DSSP file (Angstrom, degrees, kcal/mol; ACC not computed):
  #  RESIDUE AA STRUCTURE BP1 BP2  ACC     N-H-->O    O-->H-N    N-H-->O    O-->H-N    TCO  KAPPA ALPHA  PHI   PSI    X-CA   Y-CA   Z-CA
    1    1 A M              0   0    0      0, 0.0     2,-0.1     0, 0.0     5,-0.0   0.000 360.0 360.0 360.0 127.6   -7.5   -4.8    6.7
    2    2 A T    >   -     0   0    0      1,-0.1     3,-1.3     3,-0.0     4,-0.4  -0.439 360.0-111.2 -87.1 163.9   -9.2   -7.6    4.9
    3    3 A A  G >  S+     0   0    0      1,-0.3     3,-1.0     2,-0.2    -1,-0.1   0.785 114.0  65.0 -64.9 -27.5   -8.2   -9.1    1.6
    4    4 A S  G 3  S+     0   0    0      1,-0.2    -1,-0.3     3,-0.0     0, 0.0   0.723 100.2  52.1 -70.2 -19.2  -11.2   -7.6   -0.2
    5    5 A K  G <  S+     0   0    0     -3,-1.3     2,-1.1     1,-0.1    -1,-0.2   0.513  84.3  96.7 -93.1  -5.6   -9.8   -4.1    0.5
    6    6 A L    <   +     0   0    0     -3,-1.0     2,-0.5    -4,-0.4    -1,-0.1  -0.730  54.1 173.9 -87.1 100.0   -6.4   -4.8   -1.0
    7    7 A I        -     0   0    0     -2,-1.1     2,-0.4     0, 0.0    -3,-0.0  -0.922  31.4-124.4-112.3 129.7   -6.6   -3.5   -4.5
    8    8 A L        -     0   0    0     -2,-0.5    -2,-0.0     1,-0.1     0, 0.0  -0.568  27.3-124.3 -74.4 127.2   -3.6   -3.4   -6.8
    9    9 A H     >  -     0   0    0     -2,-0.4     4,-2.4     1,-0.1     3,-0.4  -0.474  15.9-124.7 -71.0 140.5   -3.0    0.1   -8.1
   10   10 A P  H  > S+     0   0    0      0, 0.0     4,-2.5     0, 0.0     5,-0.2   0.828 110.1  54.9 -56.6 -34.3   -2.8    0.2  -12.0
   11   11 A K  H  > S+     0   0    0      2,-0.2     4,-2.0     1,-0.2     5,-0.1   0.895 109.9  45.8 -67.6 -38.7    0.6    1.9  -11.9
   12   12 A V  H  > S+     0   0    0     -3,-0.4     4,-2.3     2,-0.2    -1,-0.2   0.909 113.4  49.6 -68.6 -42.3    2.0   -1.0   -9.8
   13   13 A A  H  X S+     0   0    0     -4,-2.4     4,-2.6     2,-0.2     5,-0.2   0.916 110.7  49.8 -63.0 -43.5    0.4   -3.6  -12.0
   14   14 A A  H  X S+     0   0    0     -4,-2.5     4,-2.5     1,-0.2     5,-0.2   0.912 111.7  48.3 -63.2 -43.0    1.7   -2.0  -15.2
   15   15 A G  H  X S+     0   0    0     -4,-2.0     4,-2.1     2,-0.2    -1,-0.2   0.900 113.5  47.2 -64.0 -41.1    5.2   -1.8  -13.8
   16   16 A G  H  X S+     0   0    0     -4,-2.3     4,-2.2     2,-0.2    -2,-0.2   0.918 114.1  45.7 -67.1 -44.4    5.1   -5.4  -12.7
   17   17 A I  H  X S+     0   0    0     -4,-2.6     4,-2.6     2,-0.2     5,-0.2   0.917 113.6  49.6 -65.7 -43.2    3.7   -6.8  -15.9
   18   18 A A  H  X S+     0   0    0     -4,-2.5     4,-2.4    -5,-0.2    -1,-0.2   0.897 110.6  51.0 -63.6 -39.7    6.2   -4.7  -18.0
   19   19 A G  H  X S+     0   0    0     -4,-2.1     4,-1.7    -5,-0.2    -1,-0.2   0.919 111.4  47.1 -63.0 -43.6    9.1   -6.0  -15.9
   20   20 A A  H  X S+     0   0    0     -4,-2.2     4,-1.8     1,-0.2    -2,-0.2   0.909 112.9  48.9 -65.5 -41.9    8.0   -9.6  -16.3
   21   21 A L  H  X S+     0   0    0     -4,-2.6     4,-2.4     1,-0.2    -2,-0.2   0.891 109.0  52.6 -65.9 -38.6    7.6   -9.2  -20.1
   22   22 A S  H  X S+     0   0    0     -4,-2.4     4,-2.5     1,-0.2    -1,-0.2   0.865 106.8  53.3 -67.1 -33.8   11.0   -7.5  -20.4
   23   23 A V  H  X S+     0   0    0     -4,-1.7     4,-2.1     2,-0.2    -1,-0.2   0.915 109.9  48.5 -63.8 -41.9   12.6  -10.4  -18.6
   24   24 A C  H  X S+     0   0    0     -4,-1.8     4,-2.2     2,-0.2    -2,-0.2   0.906 111.9  49.0 -64.0 -41.4   11.0  -12.8  -21.0
   25   25 A V  H  X S+     0   0    0     -4,-2.4     4,-2.8     1,-0.2     5,-0.2   0.922 111.5  48.6 -64.6 -44.1   12.1  -10.8  -24.0
   26   26 A V  H  X S+     0   0    0     -4,-2.5     4,-2.1     1,-0.2    -1,-0.2   0.874 109.6  54.1 -64.0 -36.0   15.7  -10.6  -22.7
   27   27 A Y  H  X S+     0   0    0     -4,-2.1     4,-0.5     2,-0.2    -2,-0.2   0.930 111.9  43.1 -62.3 -46.2   15.6  -14.4  -22.2
   28   28 A V  H >< S+     0   0    0     -4,-2.2     3,-1.3     1,-0.2     4,-0.4   0.928 114.8  48.9 -66.9 -45.4   14.6  -15.0  -25.8
   29   29 A V  H >X S+     0   0    0     -4,-2.8     4,-2.6     1,-0.3     3,-1.6   0.845 101.5  66.4 -62.6 -33.1   17.1  -12.5  -27.2
   30   30 A G  H 3< S+     0   0    0     -4,-2.1    -1,-0.3     1,-0.3    -2,-0.2   0.697  90.8  63.1 -63.1 -20.0   19.8  -14.1  -25.0
   31   31 A H  T << S+     0   0    0     -3,-1.3    -1,-0.3    -4,-0.5    -2,-0.2   0.731 116.2  29.1 -74.3 -21.7   19.5  -17.2  -27.1
   32   32 A Y  T <4 S+     0   0    0     -3,-1.6     2,-0.4    -4,-0.4    -2,-0.2   0.740 128.6  29.0-107.6 -32.6   20.7  -15.3  -30.2
   33   33 A V  S  < S-     0   0    0     -4,-2.6     2,-0.6     2,-0.0    -1,-0.3  -0.976  84.8-108.5-132.7 142.5   22.9  -12.6  -28.8
   34   34 A S        -     0   0    0     -2,-0.4    -4,-0.1    -3,-0.1    -3,-0.1  -0.609  36.6-169.5 -73.5 118.5   25.0  -12.5  -25.6
   35   35 A V        -     0   0    0     -2,-0.6    -5,-0.0    -5,-0.1    -1,-0.0  -0.943  17.8-132.7-113.2 116.1   23.3  -10.1  -23.2
   36   36 A P     >  -     0   0    0      0, 0.0     4,-2.2     0, 0.0     3,-0.4  -0.339  21.1-119.2 -63.4 147.9   25.2   -9.2  -20.0
   37   37 A P  H  > S+     0   0    0      0, 0.0     4,-2.4     0, 0.0     5,-0.2   0.845 112.9  56.7 -57.6 -34.7   23.3   -9.4  -16.8
   38   38 A E  H  > S+     0   0    0      2,-0.2     4,-2.3     1,-0.2     5,-0.1   0.899 108.3  46.7 -65.1 -39.6   23.7   -5.7  -16.1
   39   39 A V  H  > S+     0   0    0     -3,-0.4     4,-2.6     2,-0.2     5,-0.2   0.910 111.2  51.5 -68.7 -42.0   22.1   -4.8  -19.4
   40   40 A A  H  X S+     0   0    0     -4,-2.2     4,-1.9     1,-0.2    -2,-0.2   0.913 112.1  47.0 -60.6 -42.4   19.2   -7.2  -18.9
   41   41 A S  H  X S+     0   0    0     -4,-2.4     4,-2.3     2,-0.2    -1,-0.2   0.905 111.4  50.7 -65.8 -42.0   18.6   -5.7  -15.4
   42   42 A A  H  X S+     0   0    0     -4,-2.3     4,-2.6     1,-0.2     5,-0.2   0.905 109.0  51.3 -64.0 -41.1   18.8   -2.2  -16.8
   43   43 A V  H  X S+     0   0    0     -4,-2.6     4,-2.7     1,-0.2     5,-0.3   0.921 110.2  50.0 -61.5 -43.3   16.3   -3.0  -19.6
   44   44 A T  H  X S+     0   0    0     -4,-1.9     4,-2.3    -5,-0.2     5,-0.2   0.916 112.5  46.1 -62.2 -43.8   13.9   -4.5  -17.0
   45   45 A V  H  X S+     0   0    0     -4,-2.3     4,-2.4     2,-0.2    -2,-0.2   0.917 114.8  47.0 -66.3 -43.2   14.1   -1.4  -14.7
   46   46 A I  H  X S+     0   0    0     -4,-2.6     4,-2.5     2,-0.2     5,-0.2   0.940 114.5  45.5 -65.5 -47.4   13.7    1.1  -17.6
   47   47 A V  H  X S+     0   0    0     -4,-2.7     4,-2.4    -5,-0.2     5,-0.2   0.915 115.2  47.9 -64.0 -42.8   10.7   -0.7  -19.2
   48   48 A G  H  X S+     0   0    0     -4,-2.3     4,-2.3    -5,-0.3    -1,-0.2   0.899 113.1  48.3 -64.1 -40.8    9.0   -1.2  -15.8
   49   49 A G  H  X S+     0   0    0     -4,-2.4     4,-2.1    -5,-0.2    -2,-0.2   0.907 112.3  47.8 -66.2 -42.3    9.5    2.4  -14.9
   50   50 A V  H  X S+     0   0    0     -4,-2.5     4,-2.2     2,-0.2    -2,-0.2   0.919 112.8  48.7 -65.4 -43.3    8.3    3.8  -18.2
   51   51 A A  H  X S+     0   0    0     -4,-2.4     4,-1.0    -5,-0.2    -2,-0.2   0.912 112.4  48.5 -63.9 -41.5    5.2    1.5  -18.1
   52   52 A G  H  < S+     0   0    0     -4,-2.3    -1,-0.2     1,-0.2    -2,-0.2   0.867 110.7  52.0 -64.8 -35.6    4.5    2.6  -14.5
   53   53 A Y  H  < S+     0   0    0     -4,-2.1    -2,-0.2     1,-0.2    -1,-0.2   0.903 114.2  41.2 -67.3 -41.1    4.9    6.3  -15.5
   54   54 A F  H  < S+     0   0    0     -4,-2.2    -1,-0.2    -5,-0.1    -2,-0.2   0.530  89.4 108.0 -88.6  -5.6    2.4    6.1  -18.4
   55   55 A A  S  < S-     0   0    0     -4,-1.0   -44,-0.1    -5,-0.2     2,-0.0  -0.408  83.6 -93.0 -67.7 149.1   -0.1    3.9  -16.6
   56   56 A P        -     0   0    0      0, 0.0     2,-0.6     0, 0.0   -45,-0.2  -0.329  32.3-127.8 -66.9 144.3   -3.3    5.8  -15.7
   57   57 A W        -     0   0    0    -47,-0.1     2,-0.6    -3,-0.1   -48,-0.0  -0.816  22.9-163.7 -90.9 125.2   -3.6    7.4  -12.3
   58   58 A V        -     0   0    0     -2,-0.6     2,-0.8     2,-0.1   -47,-0.1  -0.944   8.4-173.4-115.2 115.9   -6.7    6.3  -10.5
   59   59 A A        +     0   0    0     -2,-0.6     2,-0.4     2,-0.0    -2,-0.0  -0.757  25.0 151.2-110.7  85.3   -7.8    8.4   -7.5
   60   60 A K        -     0   0    0     -2,-0.8     2,-0.5     0, 0.0    -2,-0.1  -0.899  45.6-123.2-114.4 143.8  -10.7    6.6   -6.0
   61   61 A V        -     0   0    0     -2,-0.4     3,-0.0     1,-0.0    -2,-0.0  -0.747  30.8-125.2 -84.5 126.4  -11.8    6.6   -2.4
   62   62 A Q        -     0   0    0     -2,-0.5     2,-0.1     1,-0.1   -57,-0.0  -0.504  27.0-111.4 -72.2 136.0  -11.9    3.1   -1.1
   63   63 A P              0   0    0      0, 0.0    -1,-0.1     0, 0.0     0, 0.0  -0.388 360.0 360.0 -66.4 145.0  -15.3    2.1    0.5
   64   64 A K              0   0    0     -2,-0.1    -2,-0.0    -3,-0.0   -59,-0.0   0.425 360.0 360.0 -99.4 360.0  -15.2    1.6    4.2
């Protein structure tokens, strides 16, 4: 499989971006309020999962 055929699925991209943004938000909030690591991790998982769930499903056949 060549690199040109590796296309990131929108649901995976949405989950990854949402996870990264939630980590940044928890980092900023952590400067003002004490956020336990477990809560920060849970927020990241929940936000990433919700974003992945609501991202559009694209069913395209990849060209050969």
